[in-house]
LOPA-621295 format. One line per field, with one value per atom (N, C-alpha, C): x, y, z; residue in one letter. Coordinates in steps of 0.1 Angstrom, whole numbers, m for minus. Each point is the difference from the previous one (the first is absolute). Layout:
<recs>
X: [X; ...]
Y: [Y; ...]
Z: [Z; ...]
aa: [a; ...]
</recs>
This chain:
<recs>
X: [1259; 10; 0; 4; 8; m13; m15; m9; 2; 1; m5; 14; 10; 13; m2; m5; 0; m12; m12; m9; 2; 12; 8; 4; 12; 9; m11; m14; m6; m2; m13; m2; 9; 14; 10; 2; m1; 1; m13; m10; m12; 1; 4; m6; 6; 3; 3; m9; m12; m5; m14; m4; m8; 1; 11; m1; m4; m7; m7; m15; m11; m8; m6; 4; m5; m13; m5; m18; m2; m5; m2; m4; m12; m9; 6; 15; 4; 0; 7; 1; m16; m10; m12; m4; 4; m3; 8; 10; 4; m1; m5; m7; m13; m4; m15; 8; 8; 4; 2; 12; 6; m16; m4; m16; m8; 1; m9; 3; 18; 2; m1; 5; m8; m13; m8; m14; 0; 2; 2; 5; 10; 4; m8; m7; m13; m16; m1; m14; m9; 5; m7; 7; m13; m6; m1; 6; 4; 13; 4; 18; 10; 3; 5; 11; 12; 12; 6; 11; 4; 15; 10; 15; 8; 6; 11; 13; 9; 10; 7; 13; 17; m1; m4; 9; m6; m21; m10; m7; m13; m9; m14; 0; m14; m5; m8; m6; m1; 0; m6; m10; m14; m7; m10; m9; m5; m14; m5; m15; m10; m7; m13; 11; m1; 2; 18; 6; 16; m4; 17; m3; 6; 5; 0; m10; m15; m4; m6; m5; m4; 5; 16; 5; m6; 5; m9; m8; m15; m10; 0; 9; 5; 3; 9; 9; m9; m11; m8; m5; m12; 4; m2; 10; 11; m2; 2; 3; m16; m8; m12; m3; 8; m3; 9; 9; 8; m5; m1; m8; m13; m8; m16; m1; 2; m5; m5; m10; m16; 10; 7; 6; 5; 10; 3; m8; m6; m13; 0; m9; m4; 12; 12; 8; 4; m2; 4; m11; m11; m14; 4; 4; 1; 8; 12; 10; m2; m10; m3; m11; m6; m15; 5; 9; 5; 12; 1; 3; m9; m10; m9; m2; m2; m2; 9; 16; 14; 0; m8; 3; m7; m12; m11; m5; 10; m3; 14; m6; 14; 13; 4; 16; 8; 13; 8; 16; m5; 16; m7; 11; m5; m3; 7; 1; m14; m13; m14; 6; 6; m3; 8; 8; 7; m12; 2; m14; m11; m6; m13; 3; 6; 2; 8; 4; 11; m13; m8; m4; m16; m8; m13; m1; 8; m1; 4; 7; 2; m12; m6; m15; m7; m1; m12; m1; 16; m1; 0; 1; m4; m7; m10; m8; m13; 2; m17; m8; 9; m11; m2; m12; m4; 4; 0; 5; 17; 10; 8; 4; m9; m1; m3; m8; m6; 13; 6; 8; 12; 6; 8; m5; m7; m6; 2; m9; 5; 10; 13; 14; 5; m2; 2; m7; m9; m5; 5; 10; 5; 10; 12; 7; 4; m9; 1; 4; m9; 3; 12; 15; 13; 1; m7; 8; m1; 13; m3; 1; m9; m1; 10; 5; 11; 13; 2; 11; 1; m16; 6; 0; 1; 1; m5; m5; m3; 10; m4; 10; 4; 13; m2; 1; 7; 6; m5; m15; m4; 9; 5; 7; 12; 5; 15; m2; m11; m4; 12; m5; 6; 15; m4; 11; 12; 3; 11; m2; m12; 1; m1; m7; m2; m10; m6; m16; m8; 4; m5; 7; m1; 14; m13; 9; m6; 11; m4; 11; m2; 11; 1; m12; 1; m12; m13; m4; m12; m6; 12; m4; m12; 6; m13; m13; 0; m13; m13; 8; m9; m8; 4; m8; m17; 3; m12; m11; 5; m8; m6; 12; m5; m13; m1; m9; m12; 0; m10; m8; 4; m3; m9; 10; m10; m9; m2; m13; m9; m7; m7; 6; 11; 4; 3; 1; 2; 9; m2; 9; 15; m4; 12; 10; m2; 12; 8; 1; 1; 10; m4; 6; 8; m3; 11; 10; m4; 15; 11; m14; 9; 12; m5; 4; 15; m1; 13; 7; m1; 3; 15; m10; 8; 11; m6; 8; 11; m1; 9; 14; m8; 11; 7; m9; 14; 12; m6; 6; 12; m6; 6; 11; 7; 9; 16; 11; 13; m2; 16; m2; 5; 3; 3; m15; m12; m15; 5; 9; m5; m6; m8; m8; 4; m5; 0; m11; 4; m9; m14; 9; m16; 11; m15; m1; m4; 1; m3; m3; m13; m7; m8; m1; m4; m19; m7; m12; m12; 5; m6; 1; 9; 9; 1; 3; 5; 12; 10; 14; 5; 11; 5; 15; 1; 6; 18; m5; 15; m6; 8; 2; 5; m2; 6; m3; 4; 2; m6; m3; m10; 8; m8; 9; 11; 7; 12; 9; 14; 10; 7; m2; 1; m7; m6; m8; 2; 12; 3; 7; m6; 4; m17; 4; m15; 1; m11; m6; m12; 10; m6; m19; m3; m15; m8; 7; m6; m3; 10; 1; m9; m1; m11; m13; m5; m13; m3; 13; 0; m4; 10; m5; m13; m7; m14; m2; m6; m16; 3; 13; 0; m5; 1; 0; m19; m3; m14; m8; 6; m6; m4; 12; 0; m16; 0; m12; m14; 5; m17; m4; 14; m5; 1; 16; m1; 12; m1; 14; 10; 9; 9; 10; 0; 12; m2; m3; 0; 6; m1; 4; 13; 9; 14; 2; m2; m1; 6; m7; 0; 9; 6; 7; 16; 1; 10; 8; m10; m1; 2; m4; 5; 16; 1; 15; 12; m3; 12; 2; m14; 1; 2; 2; 2; 15; 4; 17; 9; m10; 11; m1; m10; 3; 10; 7; 9; m5; 8; m1; m11; m6; m12; m11; 3; m17; m7; 7; m10; 15; m5; 2; 2; 14; 4; m13; 0; m9; m5; 17; 2; 8; 1; 7; 14; m3; 17; 6; m10; 3; 19; 6; 14; 3; m4; 6; 3; m12; 4; 11; 2; m11; m3; 4; m3; m15; m4; m14; m10; m14; m10; m8; m5; m12; m11; m6; m14; m10; m4; m11; m11; m9; m14; 3; 12; 0; 5; 4; 6; m20; m8; m12; m11; 1; m4; 2; 14; m3; 3; 1; m5; m12; m10; m10; m3; 7; m1; 1; 14; 5; m7; m10; m13; m8; m5; m11; 5; 10; 11; 3; 3; 5; m15; m11; m11; m5; m2; m3; 11; 13; 11; m2; m2; 3; 15; 7; 15; m1; 7; 0; 16; 6; 12; 3; m10; 0; m12; m11; m5; 9; 9; 3; 9; 9; 6; m4; m12; m10; m4; m9; 1; 13; 8; 11; 10; m8; 8; m11; m12; m7; 5; m3; m2; 16; 11; 11; 1; m7; m6; m1; m10; m10; 8; 10; 6; 7; 6; 10; m8; m8; m13; m3; 3; m12; 16; 9; 14; 1; 7; 2; 7; 8; 0; m12; m10; m9; m12; m1; m13; 6; m18; 3; 4; m12; 2; m7; 10; m1; 3; 12; 1; m11; m11; m10; m13; m10; m11; m8; 13; m7; 6; 0; 5; 15; 5; 13; 5; 20; 3; 8; 6; 11; m4; m14; m9; 10; m6; 9; m18; m1; m9; 8; 3; 2; 11; 15; 13; 6; m6; 13; m14; m8; m7; 6; 8; 3; m13; m16; m7; 4; m10; 6; 4; 14; 9; 4; 1; 2; m10; m11; m13; m9; m11; m8; m13; m9; m9; m6; m14; m12; m2; 3; m1; 10; 13; 5; m11; 1; m6; m15; m5; m18; 9; 7; 6; 8; 3; 6; m11; m9; m13; m7; 2; m9; 7; 16; 8; m2; 1; m6; m10; m8; m17; 4; 2; 6; 4; 15; 5; m13; m1; m12; m8; m6; m12; 5; 19; m1; 8; 1; 9; m14; m14; m9; m9; 9; m7; m12; m2; m10; m1; m11; 5; 4; 10; 1; m5; m12; m14; m11; 6; m13; m8; m14; m6; m1; 9; m3; m10]
Y: [m79; 12; 7; 0; 2; 10; m7; 7; 15; m6; 18; 7; m7; 12; 9; m9; 3; 10; 0; 8; 15; 0; 12; 3; m3; 6; 10; m6; 2; 16; m2; 8; 11; m1; 7; 11; m8; 9; 10; m5; 5; 16; m4; 12; 15; 2; 16; 4; m12; 3; 7; m1; 2; 15; 8; 5; 16; m1; 6; m9; 2; m13; 5; m10; 6; m4; 18; 1; m6; m6; m11; 13; 6; 16; 2; 3; 8; m10; m13; m11; m3; 1; m1; 9; 15; 3; 3; m3; m5; m11; m9; m14; 10; 1; 13; 4; 13; 5; m8; m18; m5; m4; m6; m6; 8; 16; 9; m1; 3; 0; m13; m14; m7; m6; 5; m2; 11; 10; 4; m9; m11; m8; m12; 0; m14; 2; 3; 3; m11; m10; m11; m3; m11; m8; m14; m3; m13; m2; 11; 0; 5; m17; 7; 8; 8; 5; m14; m5; m10; 1; 6; m3; 17; 1; 12; m7; 1; m9; 12; m3; 9; 14; 8; 8; 7; m6; 6; 9; 1; 10; m5; m8; m9; m7; m7; m13; m9; m14; m8; m5; m3; m2; m16; 2; m18; 1; m12; m6; m2; 5; m13; m11; m7; m18; m1; 7; 0; 3; m3; m8; 14; 8; 13; 13; m1; 11; 2; m4; 4; 7; 6; 7; 19; 0; 13; 7; m7; 3; 1; m13; 0; 15; 6; 7; 14; m1; 9; 1; m7; 3; 2; m4; 0; 20; 1; 13; 9; m8; 6; 1; m13; 6; 5; 2; 14; 15; m1; 17; 0; m10; 2; 9; 1; 9; m7; m3; m6; m2; 10; m2; m13; m7; m11; m12; 3; m9; m4; 5; 2; m10; 7; m13; m9; m4; m14; m4; 0; m5; m7; 16; m2; m9; m4; m10; m17; 1; m11; m7; 2; m10; m2; 3; m12; m11; m1; m7; m21; 13; m16; m12; 4; m10; m15; 8; m10; m4; 8; m9; m9; 1; m8; m6; 0; m14; m13; m10; m13; 7; m6; 1; m2; 3; m3; m5; 12; m4; 8; m5; 4; 18; 5; 17; 2; m5; 6; 9; m4; 6; 17; m1; 11; 8; m7; 11; 2; m4; 5; 10; m9; 1; 15; 6; 12; 6; 5; 6; 0; m12; m1; 2; m11; 3; 11; 10; 15; 5; 1; 0; 1; m13; m4; 12; m8; 6; 15; 11; 12; 5; m6; 0; m7; m10; m15; m4; 4; m4; m8; m7; m15; m7; 10; m8; m8; 10; m6; m13; m2; m3; m16; m2; m11; m3; 13; m11; m3; 4; m7; m12; m1; m13; m15; 4; m5; m2; 3; 6; m9; m2; m12; m13; m1; m11; m11; 17; m6; m1; 7; m7; m16; m2; m8; m16; 1; m13; m6; 12; m1; m15; 3; m5; m20; m6; m11; m4; m8; m9; m9; m10; m4; m2; 20; 4; 6; 14; 10; 13; m2; 15; 2; 13; 9; m8; m1; m3; 15; 7; 11; 2; m10; 7; m15; 2; m15; 0; 10; 1; m2; 2; m16; m10; m7; m14; m6; 3; m5; 4; 8; 19; m7; 0; m6; m11; m6; m16; 0; 13; m3; m1; m14; m6; 12; m1; 9; 13; 8; 12; 19; m7; 10; 14; 13; 10; 7; 9; 2; 11; 11; 11; m7; m9; m7; 6; m1; 3; 14; 5; 17; m4; m7; m5; m7; m3; m2; 4; 18; 6; 9; m11; 3; m5; m16; m14; 3; 8; 1; 10; 9; 13; m5; m9; m6; m12; m6; m7; 4; 13; 11; 4; 3; 13; m7; m16; m3; m14; 5; m19; m9; m7; m20; 2; m12; m1; m4; m12; m5; 7; 15; 7; 6; 0; 2; m10; m16; m13; 0; 6; m6; 11; 13; 12; m6; m5; m3; m13; m8; m15; 5; 9; 2; 6; 12; 10; m14; m7; m10; m12; m4; m9; 9; 14; 13; m8; 8; 3; m14; m15; m8; m9; 12; m7; 9; 13; 9; 6; m2; 10; m13; 12; m8; 1; m6; 0; 9; 10; 18; 7; m3; 6; 7; 1; 0; m8; 11; m11; m2; m14; m3; 7; 2; 9; m12; m8; m12; m17; m2; m15; m10; m10; m14; m4; m7; m12; m7; m17; m10; 6; 2; 4; m12; m11; m15; 1; m1; m4; 14; 12; 9; m3; m8; 0; 11; 6; 11; m6; 4; m2; 6; 17; 7; 16; 6; 17; 7; 6; 9; 11; 7; 13; 3; 15; m1; 15; 11; 17; 1; m5; m2; m4; 4; m4; m17; m6; m16; m7; m7; m10; 2; 3; m7; 19; 7; 19; 3; 13; 4; 11; 0; 10; 11; 9; 9; 4; 6; m4; m5; m17; m14; 4; 2; 2; 7; 11; 16; m9; m5; m4; m15; m3; m13; 10; 12; 7; 4; 1; 11; m11; m8; m14; m7; 1; m7; 6; 13; 9; m1; 4; 7; m15; m10; m19; m1; 5; m1; 12; 10; 13; m8; m14; m3; m9; m12; m9; m1; 10; 5; m16; m10; m11; 5; m3; 6; m8; m5; m7; 10; 3; 8; 16; 6; 11; m7; m11; m8; 3; m2; m3; 16; 9; 11; 12; m6; 7; m5; m12; m11; 5; 4; 2; 16; 8; 13; 2; m5; m2; m4; m7; m4; 9; 6; 14; 12; 4; 9; 1; m10; m7; 4; m6; 4; 12; 7; 14; 7; 10; 5; 11; 10; 7; 10; 10; 6; m9; m14; m6; m2; m3; m6; m10; m10; m11; 3; m8; m7; m8; m4; m6; m15; m3; m16; 1; m3; 4; m6; m13; m10; 3; 12; 0; 3; m2; 3; 7; 10; 14; 12; m5; 11; 9; 9; 12; 9; m7; 5; m7; m12; 1; 7; 3; 8; m1; 9; 0; m1; m5; m4; 6; 14; 14; m10; m13; m3; m10; m8; m13; 15; 11; 8; 4; 9; 3; m15; m11; m8; m2; m1; m10; 14; 18; 9; 2; m7; 1; m14; m10; m10; m4; 10; m2; 14; 9; 12; m8; m15; m10; m4; m9; m5; 6; 10; 14; 1; m7; 5; m13; m15; m10; m6; 2; m12; 6; m8; 0; 2; 1; 1; 15; 6; 16; 3; m12; 7; m4; m6; m3; 9; 7; 13; 5; 8; 14; m2; m14; 0; 3; m8; m5; 18; 8; 7; 10; 3; 7; m5; m14; 0; 1; 2; 3; 17; 4; 18; 4; m11; 4; m3; m12; m2; 10; 3; 11; 13; 5; 11; m5; m10; 0; 4; m8; m2; 15; 5; 17; 11; m5; 7; 5; 9; 3; m10; m13; m13; m10; 1; m11; 10; 8; 11; 0; m1; 1; 12; 12; 12; 8; 9; 0; m10; m11; m13; m3; m2; m9; 1; m4; 5; m12; m9; m13; 11; m8; 7; m6; m12; m6; m6; 3; m2; m18; m10; m5; m17; m1; m18; m7; m11; m13; m12; 1; m14; m14; 4; m14; m2; m1; 1; m8; m17; m9; 1; 10; 2; 15; 5; 13; 8; m4; 11; 7; 12; 14; m4; 2; 2; 16; 3; 15; 6; m2; 3; 11; 8; m3; 1; m11; m9; m1; 1; 6; m8; m18; m1; 11; m3; 7; 12; 13; 9; m7; m6; m4; m1; m13; 2; 9; 6; 16; 5; 5; 9; m4; m17; m8; m1; 1; 5; 15; 11; 10; 2; m6; 5; m10; m15; m3; 6; 6; 7; 13; 5; 12; 1; m16; m4; 0; m12; m3; 9; 16; 12; 3; 2; 5; m5; m12; m9; m8; 3; m13; m13; m5; m14; m2; m8; m1; m12; m2; m6; 4; 14; 5; 6; m3; m2; m17; m11; m10; m8]
Z: [973; 2; m13; m8; m15; m3; 3; m6; 5; 12; 9; m4; m5; 2; m11; m14; m11; 7; 0; 6; 5; 10; 8; m8; m9; m12; m6; m5; m10; 6; 13; 3; 6; 3; 0; m17; m8; m12; m3; 5; m2; 5; 12; 10; m5; m9; m8; m4; m8; m5; 8; 13; 13; 3; m6; 11; m5; m10; m5; m6; 5; m8; m10; m9; m19; 1; m9; m5; m12; 0; m12; m8; 2; m12; m8; 4; m12; m13; 5; m10; m10; 12; m11; m4; 3; m13; m9; 2; m15; m5; 6; m13; m3; 6; m8; m7; m2; m7; m15; 2; m12; m6; 8; m7; m4; 1; m5; m14; m4; m11; m12; 10; m5; m7; 10; m8; m13; m1; m12; m14; 6; m14; 0; 6; 1; 2; m10; m5; m3; m8; 2; 12; 6; 10; m1; m12; 1; m4; 2; m3; 16; 6; 12; 1; 6; m4; 12; m8; 5; 8; m11; 0; m5; 3; m14; 1; m10; 0; 7; 0; 7; m10; 3; m6; m9; m2; m6; 6; m6; 10; m7; m9; m4; 7; 3; 6; m10; 5; m9; 11; m9; 2; 2; 9; 2; m2; m5; m2; 14; 1; 12; m1; 4; 4; 1; 0; 4; 13; 4; 13; 11; m7; 3; m2; m6; m4; 11; 13; 13; 9; m4; 6; m6; m9; 2; 3; 2; m1; 17; 7; 16; 2; m8; 4; 1; m9; m1; 12; 4; 16; 7; 0; 8; 5; m9; m7; 5; m4; 3; 16; 6; 19; 3; m1; 3; m5; m6; m5; 3; m6; 6; m10; m14; m8; m10; m4; m10; m10; m9; m9; m2; 7; 1; 1; 11; 3; m17; m6; m15; m7; m2; m6; 4; 15; 1; 2; m1; m7; m11; m17; m12; 0; 6; m2; 3; 9; 8; m5; m4; m10; m12; m6; m11; 6; 10; 6; 5; m2; 13; m13; m14; m4; m7; 6; m2; 14; 11; 11; 6; m2; m1; m8; m14; m4; m1; m6; m1; 7; 12; 7; m16; m4; m4; 11; 11; 8; 14; 7; 18; m2; m13; 6; m4; 2; 0; 12; 11; 11; m3; m7; 0; m6; m14; m7; 7; 8; 8; 11; 14; 10; m3; m5; 4; m12; m7; m5; 3; m3; 6; 18; 3; 15; 9; m9; 2; m1; m11; m2; 10; 6; 5; 20; m2; 19; 0; m16; 4; m1; m11; m3; 5; 1; 4; m12; m10; m15; m4; 7; m5; m16; m4; m15; m1; 10; 6; 8; 9; 13; m12; m5; m6; m15; m3; m13; 12; 9; 11; 3; 9; m5; m7; m12; m14; m3; 2; m6; 14; 12; 9; m4; m2; m6; m13; m10; m14; 5; 7; 2; 9; 10; 7; m8; m13; m7; m1; m2; 0; 17; 7; 11; m6; 6; m2; 16; 3; 15; 4; m10; 4; m2; m4; 1; 17; m2; 10; 1; m13; m9; m11; m9; m8; m14; m9; m12; m6; 4; m3; m14; m13; m9; m12; m3; m5; m16; m3; m12; m3; 12; 3; 3; 3; m1; m10; m14; m10; m4; m1; m2; 16; 7; 5; 7; m4; 10; 9; 11; 13; m1; 3; 5; 7; 11; 10; 2; m1; 3; 7; 9; 15; m2; 0; 3; 9; 3; 19; m2; m10; m7; 6; m5; 4; 10; 10; 17; m1; m8; 0; m4; m6; m6; 5; 18; 5; 9; m2; 4; m3; m12; m9; 10; 0; 0; 18; 11; 10; 6; m11; m3; m2; m11; m7; 8; 11; 12; 8; 1; 12; m2; m16; m4; m11; 3; m2; m12; 1; m16; 11; m5; 7; 11; 8; 12; m5; m10; m8; m2; m10; m1; 10; 10; 17; 1; m6; 9; m9; m12; m14; 5; 2; 1; 11; 9; 15; m7; m5; m1; m12; m3; m14; 7; 11; 4; 7; 9; 6; m4; m11; m10; m7; m5; 2; 8; 15; 11; 2; m2; 1; m12; m12; m7; m10; m1; m6; 4; 11; 7; 0; 4; m1; 15; 6; 17; 5; m9; 8; m9; 0; m7; m7; m10; m15; m11; m8; m5; m14; m5; m10; m15; m4; m11; 3; m8; m9; 9; 0; 5; m6; m9; m6; 8; m2; 6; m8; 5; m6; m1; m8; m3; 8; m4; 6; 11; 7; 11; 9; m2; 9; m3; 2; m1; m6; 13; m5; m5; m18; m4; 1; 1; m2; 2; 2; 2; m13; m5; m10; 0; m10; m1; m22; 0; m11; m1; 9; m5; 16; 4; 12; m9; 3; m6; 1; 9; m4; 13; m1; 13; 9; 3; 14; 9; m9; 5; 4; 7; 7; m12; m2; m14; 9; 0; 9; 1; m17; 3; 5; m3; 4; 20; 6; 11; 3; m10; 6; 4; m13; 6; 8; m4; 13; 22; 0; 11; 0; m11; m2; 2; m10; 4; 12; 7; 9; 13; m1; 7; 3; m9; m7; 5; m4; 3; 16; 11; 11; 7; m1; m9; 0; m5; m6; 11; 5; 3; 14; 8; 10; 0; m4; m2; 7; 9; 8; m13; m5; m10; m9; m9; m7; 7; 9; 5; m3; 10; 1; m11; m14; m15; m4; 7; m9; 6; 13; 7; m3; m5; 0; m17; m7; m13; m3; 8; 3; 9; 5; 8; m10; m12; m7; m8; m6; m7; 4; 11; 6; 2; 6; 3; m14; m10; m14; m10; 7; m7; 0; m11; 2; 5; 5; 9; m5; m13; m2; 3; 1; 2; m11; m12; m10; m8; m6; 3; m14; m5; m11; m13; m11; m2; 5; 3; 4; 12; 10; 14; m2; m10; m5; m14; m4; m21; 2; m10; 3; 0; m12; 3; 7; 12; 9; 7; m5; 6; m14; m6; m16; m4; 3; m2; m2; m5; 7; 11; 5; 10; m5; 10; m6; 13; m3; 10; m2; m2; 1; 8; m5; 18; 13; 0; 11; m1; m4; 4; 3; m4; 3; 14; 6; 13; 6; m4; 11; 3; m9; 1; 12; m1; 2; 24; m4; 17; 3; 3; 1; 8; m8; 6; 13; m7; 11; 14; m4; 13; 9; m8; 10; 4; m8; 6; 10; m10; 18; 13; 9; 10; 11; m15; 10; m1; 13; m1; m7; m1; m3; m17; m3; m17; m3; 7; m4; m1; 6; m1; m10; m1; m14; m13; m5; m11; m2; 6; 4; m8; 5; 2; m22; 4; m12; m16; 3; m10; 0; 9; 0; m11; 1; m2; m16; 0; m21; m7; 10; m11; 2; 12; m3; m14; 0; m5; m22; 3; m16; 0; 9; 2; m2; m5; m4; m15; m8; m6; m11; 3; m7; m4; 3; 4; m5; m2; m1; m14; m13; m10; m4; 6; m1; m18; m4; m17; m5; 0; m5; m7; 8; m8; 11; m1; 4; 13; m1; 13; 11; 9; 15; 6; m9; 7; m11; m3; m3; m1; m4; m2; 11; m7; 1; m13; 6; m10; 2; m15; 1; m2; m11; m3; m6; 4; m1; m10; 5; m9; m15; m2; m10; m8; 8; m4; 3; 2; 3; 5; m1; 13; 11; m6; 6; 5; 11; 8; m6; m1; m8; 14; m4; 5; m2; 11; m1; 9; m2; 4; 13; 5; 15; 9; m2; 10; 1; m9; 3; 8; 0; 8; 15; 2; 10; 11; m10; 7; 6; m9; 3; 12; 0; 8; 17; 0; 11; 5; m6; 1; 8; m3; 6; 9; 5; 12; 10; m5; 9; 7; m13; 7; 11; 3; 7; 6; 5; 12; 9; m5; 5; 3; m6; 4; 13; 4; 11; m7; m14; m8; m1; m3; 4; m23; m1; m17; m6; 7; m8; m2; 6; m3; m14; 1; m12; m4; 5; m3; 4]
aa: [x; x; x; x; x; x; x; x; x; x; x; x; x; x; x; x; x; x; x; x; x; x; x; x; x; x; x; x; x; x; x; x; x; x; x; x; x; x; x; x; x; x; x; x; x; x; x; x; x; x; x; x; x; x; x; x; x; x; x; x; x; x; x; x; x; x; x; x; x; x; x; x; x; x; x; x; x; x; x; x; x; x; x; x; x; x; x; x; x; x; x; x; x; x; x; x; x; x; x; x; x; x; x; x; x; x; x; x; x; x; x; x; x; x; x; x; x; x; x; x; x; x; x; x; x; x; x; x; x; x; x; x; x; x; x; x; x; x; x; x; x; x; x; x; x; x; x; x; x; x; x; x; x; x; x; x; x; x; x; x; x; x; x; x; x; x; x; x; x; x; x; x; x; x; x; x; x; x; x; x; x; x; x; x; x; x; x; x; x; x; x; x; x; x; x; x; x; x; x; x; x; x; x; x; x; x; x; x; x; x; x; x; x; x; x; x; x; x; x; x; x; x; x; x; x; x; x; x; x; x; x; x; x; x; x; x; x; x; x; x; x; x; x; x; x; x; x; x; x; x; x; x; x; x; x; x; x; x; x; x; x; x; x; x; x; x; x; x; x; x; x; x; x; x; x; x; x; x; x; x; x; x; x; x; x; x; x; x; x; x; x; x; x; x; x; x; x; x; x; x; x; x; x; x; x; x; x; x; x; x; x; x; x; x; x; x; x; x; x; x; x; x; x; x; x; x; x; x; x; x; x; x; x; x; x; x; x; x; x; x; x; x; x; x; x; x; x; x; x; x; x; x; x; x; x; x; x; x; x; x; x; x; x; x; x; x; x; x; x; x; x; x; x; x; x; x; x; x; x; x; x; x; x; x; x; x; x; x; x; x; x; x; x; x; x; x; x; x; x; x; x; x; x; x; x; x; x; x; x; x; x; x; x; x; x; x; x; x; x; x; x; x; x; x; x; x; x; x; x; x; x; x; x; x; x; x; x; x; x; x; x; x; x; x; x; x; x; x; x; x; x; x; x; x; x; x; x; x; x; x; x; x; x; x; x; x; x; x; x; x; x; x; x; x; x; x; x; x; x; x; x; x; x; x; x; x; x; x; x; x; x; x; x; x; x; x; x; x; x; x; x; x; x; x; x; x; x; x; x; x; x; x; x; x; x; x; x; x; x; x; x; x; x; x; x; x; x; x; x; x; x; x; x; x; x; x; x; x; x; x; x; x; x; x; x; x; x; x; x; x; x; x; x; x; x; x; x; x; x; x; x; x; x; x; x; x; x; x; x; x; x; x; x; x; x; x; x; x; x; x; x; x; x; x; x; x; x; x; x; x; x; x; x; x; x; x; x; x; x; x; x; x; x; x; x; x; x; x; x; x; x; x; x; x; x; x; x; x; x; x; x; x; x; x; x; x; x; x; x; x; x; x; x; x; x; x; x; x; x; x; x; x; x; x; x; x; x; x; x; x; x; x; x; x; x; x; x; x; x; x; x; x; x; x; x; x; x; x; x; x; x; x; x; x; x; x; x; x; x; x; x; x; x; x; x; x; x; x; x; x; x; x; x; x; x; x; x; x; x; x; x; x; x; x; x; x; x; x; x; x; x; x; x; x; x; x; x; x; x; x; x; x; x; x; x; x; x; x; x; x; x; x; x; x; x; x; x; x; x; x; x; x; x; x; x; x; x; x; x; x; x; x; x; x; x; x; x; x; x; x; x; x; x; x; x; x; x; x; x; x; x; x; x; x; x; x; x; x; x; x; x; x; x; x; x; x; x; x; x; x; x; x; x; x; x; x; x; x; x; x; x; x; x; x; x; x; x; x; x; x; x; x; x; x; x; x; x; x; x; x; x; x; x; x; x; x; x; x; x; x; x; x; x; x; x; x; x; x; x; x; x; x; x; x; x; x; x; x; x; x; x; x; x; x; x; x; x; x; x; x; x; x; x; x; x; x; x; x; x; x; x; x; x; x; x; x; x; x; x; x; x; x; x; x; x; x; x; x; x; x; x; x; x; x; x; x; x; x; x; x; x; x; x; x; x; x; x; x; x; x; x; x; x; x; x; x; x; x; x; x; x; x; x; x; x; x; x; x; x; x; x; x; x; x; x; x; x; x; x; x; x; x; x; x; x; x; x; x; x; x; x; x; x; x; x; x; x; x; x; x; x; x; x; x; x; x; x; x; x; x; x; x; x; x; x; x; x; x; x; x; x; x; x; x; x; x; x; x; x; x; x; x; x; x; x; x; x; x; x; x; x; x; x; x; x; x; x; x; x; x; x; x; x; x; x; x; x; x; x; x; x; x; x; x; x; x; x; x; x; x; x; x; x; x; x; x; x; x; x; x; x; x; x; x; x; x; x; x; x; x; x; x; x; x; x; x; x; x; x; x; x; x; x; x; x; x; x; x; x; x; x; x; x; x; x; x; x; x; x; x; x; x; x; x; x; x; x; x; x; x; x; x; x; x; x; x; x; x; x; x; x; x; x; x; x; x; x; x; x; x; x; x; x; x; x; x; x; x; x; x; x; x; x; x; x; x; x; x; x; x; x; x; x; x; x; x; x; x; x; x; x; x; x; x; x; x; x; x; x; x; x; x; x; x; x; x; x; x; x; x; x; x; x; x; x; x; x; x; x; x; x; x; x; x; x; x; x; x; x; x; x; x; x; x; x; x; x; x; x; x; x; x; x; x; x; x; x]
</recs>
C-alpha cells in the first residue's frame, strides 16, 4: 500500500512535465555542438576526454585501459547514430580502435565491460564490423576469469583484496558489465558467459540490498566459502547510506538483466530499487551525491546518477507489465531529462562537456561538482532512447 501511495504521489508531481511532450532533438543537437567543440581539443586518439573540474574549461584526459576510456567513443557512436554523418563514424572508429588491446588483454578489474561495451559494442551495433565482434568476445572471455564460482560473483577490484582486506569484493557497479557477457554468449561466445552473468545477478540480488532495496556499494565475501562477510561503501558517505550513483547502477543493471534473461525476479529488483530512488529524490529530480549525506540541502548534486537513471527508466518503462509503473517511470525519466537540459545543468559555454554538476568520488575529494564523461554518455543515451520511444521505434533498434 505504501508503495502504491508513493507511486501515486510521484505521478502527481510529474504530471506537469507531460502537458507538452518533451522533444529531445534540441538537446541532441546541443550534444552534437558540444562534441564538435571537444573534437577540436581531442586530436590524439589515445587520449580520451574524462572530466572537467568545477569552474574550469580544460578536459582531463585518460588513456585506453582506464575504466572511463570507453565513454567518449561511445558518445561519438551515439552522435553518429543520431546524425548519420560519416564524419562522426570516422571519429568514432578512430577513438575506438585504440581501446581494443586494453579491452582484450588480461582483465585487471570488472571495468572491462564499461571499456568495451560502450565503445566497441556500440561500434559493432552500428557497423557490424567483424573486428569489433571478435574484440567483444575476447573481452568477455577476459573478464570472465574474475568470476569466482564459490562465491557466485565477479571479483570487482583485485587490488582491493590486500589493500582493504576484502578477500572477494563485489561492487554494485559490476552489474553494468554483465551486458557484455550476455551479448557475447548470444553472438558466438561460450554459453558459460551467460551462465556466470546470470549467477552474478542472482547472487547480487540476494546479498546487495537492504530491506528497503537501497544498495550497498560493496559486498565483501569469503573467497573460499562464499559467505557474505559485510556490506560497506567506498564512494558513498557511509556504509549504511544510499550512494546515488550506486543506486543508479542497480536500477540500470537489473533492468538490463531482466531484458536479457526474462527472470521476473530481476524485474522486481529493478522496480524496487527504482521506487526507493524516486521516492527520495528532491523536487527537481536530481539526487544529491548520497541520499543520506549530512549536509543536505547543501551537498553536491550528481547529474551522472540522474542521467544513468533516466536512461534506465526509459527501458524499464518499456519492459514493465504494470501500466501505472510504466507511466511513472516514463514521466520520471522525462522530468529528469528536462532538468538536466536546463541552464542549471547544461555546460554551454562554461566548458565543452554536455553536463555540469556530477560527483565522482567525494570521500577522496575527486571530481566533485565536475563535468564527467559518463554523465554525458548516459545523458545522450537517454535522449536517443526517448526519441525512439516517441517515434514508435524499439529502443533496441540495431541491437
